[in-house]
C-alpha positions as CSV (number, residue, x, y, z in Angstrom):
1,M,0.0,0.0,0.0
2,I,2.8,2.4,0.8
3,L,4.4,1.7,-2.5
4,T,1.3,2.4,-4.6
5,A,-0.1,5.2,-2.5
6,Y,3.0,7.2,-1.8
7,I,6.3,6.1,-3.4
8,Y,5.1,5.4,-7.0
9,P,3.1,8.6,-7.5
10,I,6.0,10.8,-6.3
11,Q,8.6,9.0,-8.4
12,A,6.3,8.9,-11.5
13,S,5.8,12.7,-11.2
14,W,9.5,13.2,-11.8
15,K,9.0,12.2,-15.5
16,W,5.3,12.4,-16.2
17,G,3.4,15.6,-15.9
18,G,6.3,17.9,-16.5
19,G,8.6,16.8,-13.7
20,F,12.3,17.6,-13.5
21,L,13.4,14.6,-15.5
22,D,10.9,15.6,-18.2
23,A,12.2,19.2,-18.2
24,A,15.8,17.8,-18.5
25,G,14.8,16.0,-21.7
26,F,14.8,12.4,-20.2
27,L,13.2,9.9,-22.6
28,D,11.3,7.0,-21.2
29,F,9.7,4.7,-23.8
30,A,6.3,3.4,-22.6
31,G,7.2,4.2,-19.0
32,S,9.7,1.4,-18.7
33,T,12.3,3.3,-16.6
34,V,9.7,4.8,-14.3
35,V,7.9,1.5,-13.7
36,H,10.9,-0.7,-13.4
37,S,13.1,1.6,-11.3
38,V,10.3,1.7,-8.7
39,G,10.1,-2.1,-8.7
40,G,13.8,-2.5,-8.5
41,W,14.4,-0.1,-5.6
42,A,11.4,-1.6,-3.8
43,A,12.8,-5.1,-4.3
44,L,16.3,-4.0,-3.0
45,A,14.7,-2.4,0.1
46,G,12.7,-5.6,0.7
47,A,15.8,-7.8,0.4
48,I,17.7,-5.6,2.8
49,V,14.9,-5.5,5.3
50,L,14.2,-9.3,5.1
51,G,17.8,-10.5,4.9
52,A,18.8,-14.0,3.9
53,R,16.5,-16.9,4.0
54,T,16.3,-18.9,7.2
55,G,18.6,-21.9,6.8
56,K,20.5,-20.5,3.8
57,Y,23.8,-20.1,5.7
58,G,25.2,-22.6,8.2
59,P,27.9,-22.3,10.8
60,G,30.9,-20.3,9.6
61,G,29.0,-18.8,6.7
62,R,28.8,-22.1,4.8
63,V,26.1,-21.9,2.1
64,N,23.3,-24.5,2.2
65,P,21.9,-25.1,-1.2
66,F,18.1,-25.0,-1.6
67,P,16.7,-27.4,-4.3
68,G,14.1,-26.1,-6.7
69,S,10.6,-26.4,-5.2
70,N,8.3,-27.0,-8.2
71,L,9.6,-27.1,-11.7
72,A,6.2,-27.2,-13.3
73,L,5.1,-24.0,-11.6
74,A,8.4,-22.3,-12.3
75,T,8.0,-23.1,-16.0
76,L,4.4,-22.0,-16.1
77,G,5.5,-18.7,-14.4
78,M,8.1,-18.2,-17.1
79,F,5.6,-18.7,-19.9
80,I,3.2,-16.3,-18.3
81,L,5.9,-13.6,-17.9
82,W,7.0,-14.2,-21.5
83,L,3.5,-13.9,-22.8
84,G,2.9,-10.7,-20.8
85,W,6.2,-9.2,-22.0
86,F,5.5,-10.1,-25.6
87,G,2.0,-8.6,-25.5
88,F,3.0,-5.4,-23.7
89,N,5.9,-4.7,-25.9
90,G,4.1,-5.6,-29.1
91,G,1.2,-3.3,-28.1
92,S,3.6,-0.5,-27.3
93,Q,5.3,-0.8,-30.7
94,L,1.9,-0.9,-32.4
95,A,0.8,2.3,-30.5
96,M,4.1,4.0,-31.4
97,G,3.7,3.0,-35.0
98,T,0.1,4.3,-35.1
99,I,1.1,7.6,-33.5
100,G,4.0,7.9,-35.8
101,D,1.8,7.3,-38.9
102,V,-0.6,10.0,-37.8
103,A,2.3,12.4,-37.2
104,D,3.6,11.7,-40.7
105,V,0.3,12.1,-42.4
106,R,-0.2,15.5,-40.7
107,R,3.3,16.6,-41.6
108,W,2.9,15.8,-45.3
109,S,-0.7,17.0,-45.8
């Protein structure tokens, strides 16, 4: 809730809506930098707060390997992410092409 209610709107306003990054000429295709930087910093903060998994390290800092938990679910998750990535980027390219076509028509008419 804190991320979506406070952190994301503040960080997004830096680029969208005439923020300081927008004024500096920062280019952000389809919001990828704005969206992914918030997620990356939030993940880093979460990893720092939570720390290592219980049982990951033994006495003297020895690393205990964790076997994969469910290969079928991991594979399904990979395909869901791939499909979402493909659809999002394809849609973004389509939108950019459409906007570009309109701009070209207006420029030459």
